[in-house]
ROZA-529373 format. One record per residue (C-alpha): y, x, z; residue in three letters. Coordinates in nm, 2 decimals. Example, Ala and Ser with C-alpha at 12.3 -4.5 7.8 and 13.67 -1.06 7.14 Angstrom:
# ROZA-529373
        y        x        z   resn
    -0.45     1.23     0.78    ALA
    -0.11     1.37     0.71    SER
***
This chain:
# ROZA-529373
        y        x        z   resn
     0.30    -0.68    -3.44    MET
     0.47    -0.91    -3.29    GLU
     0.29    -1.12    -2.96    LEU
     0.38    -1.49    -2.84    ASP
     0.58    -1.46    -2.58    PRO
     0.37    -1.72    -2.39    SER
     0.05    -1.58    -2.40    LEU
    -0.01    -1.31    -2.12    LEU
    -0.38    -1.24    -2.13    ARG
    -0.30    -1.12    -2.44    ALA
    -0.04    -0.90    -2.41    ARG
    -0.15    -0.80    -2.07    LEU
    -0.54    -0.70    -2.34    GLU
    -0.29    -0.50    -2.58    LEU
    -0.19    -0.33    -2.31    SER
    -0.50    -0.24    -2.16    GLN
    -0.64    -0.16    -2.52    ALA
    -0.30     0.04    -2.56    LEU
    -0.38     0.29    -2.22    ARG
    -0.73     0.30    -2.35    GLY
    -0.58     0.47    -2.66    ALA
    -0.40     0.71    -2.41    GLN
    -0.06     0.53    -2.53    SER
     0.07     0.50    -2.20    PHE
     0.40     0.45    -2.26    LYS
     0.33     0.16    -2.55    GLU
     0.09     0.01    -2.27    ALA
     0.36    -0.03    -1.98    LEU
     0.67    -0.12    -2.27    ASP
     0.43    -0.43    -2.42    VAL
     0.34    -0.57    -2.07    VAL
     0.75    -0.50    -1.94    GLU
     0.79    -0.73    -2.23    GLY
     0.70    -0.98    -2.09    ALA
     0.88    -1.33    -2.01    PRO
     1.04    -1.35    -1.69    PRO
     0.86    -1.68    -1.54    PRO
     0.44    -1.43    -1.57    GLN
     0.62    -1.08    -1.42    LYS
     0.55    -1.26    -1.08    GLN
     0.19    -1.35    -1.22    GLU
    -0.08    -1.13    -1.04    PHE
    -0.23    -1.01    -1.35    ALA
     0.04    -0.90    -1.52    TRP
     0.15    -0.70    -1.14    LEU
    -0.18    -0.48    -1.17    VAL
    -0.15    -0.44    -1.54    GLU
     0.17    -0.29    -1.51    LYS
     0.03    -0.08    -1.22    GLY
    -0.21     0.02    -1.40    TRP
     0.04     0.16    -1.68    ALA
     0.26     0.33    -1.41    LEU
    -0.01     0.47    -1.27    PHE
    -0.08     0.65    -1.61    SER
     0.27     0.77    -1.69    LEU
     0.20     0.89    -1.31    GLY
     0.48     0.67    -1.25    ARG
     0.30     0.64    -0.86    TYR
     0.54     0.62    -0.66    SER
     0.67     0.29    -0.89    ASP
     0.29     0.20    -0.91    ALA
     0.22     0.21    -0.55    LYS
     0.55    -0.07    -0.52    ALA
     0.38    -0.28    -0.80    GLY
     0.00    -0.29    -0.62    VAL
     0.19    -0.41    -0.25    ALA
     0.25    -0.68    -0.39    GLN
     0.01    -0.78    -0.58    ALA
    -0.15    -0.73    -0.28    LEU
     0.10    -0.93    -0.13    ALA
    -0.03    -1.21    -0.33    ILE
    -0.41    -1.24    -0.39    SER
    -0.58    -0.99    -0.08    ARG
    -0.84    -0.92    -0.38    THR
    -0.87    -0.54    -0.42    PRO
    -1.16    -0.53    -0.57    ASP
    -0.93    -0.69    -0.84    THR
    -0.66    -0.36    -0.85    LEU
    -1.02    -0.14    -0.90    THR
    -1.07    -0.32    -1.27    GLN
    -0.93    -0.13    -1.61    ALA
***
């Protein structure tokens, strides 16, 4: 399956579905496949953080959370999986 690179929401939803299926590496691959401009979006940063956390890469996930919080100070959003 190929994703339209301009559709960030579809990419994030696919990543969430993959995480739900315990396919954590694939979820991270989907997120990281986003075009560079989308990699500064709050939702992208949060989803990447969840994918990293799911892989046990806690330090990397923490750095992503800090970057997301620098964009938007809404920690409640970070708890949404």
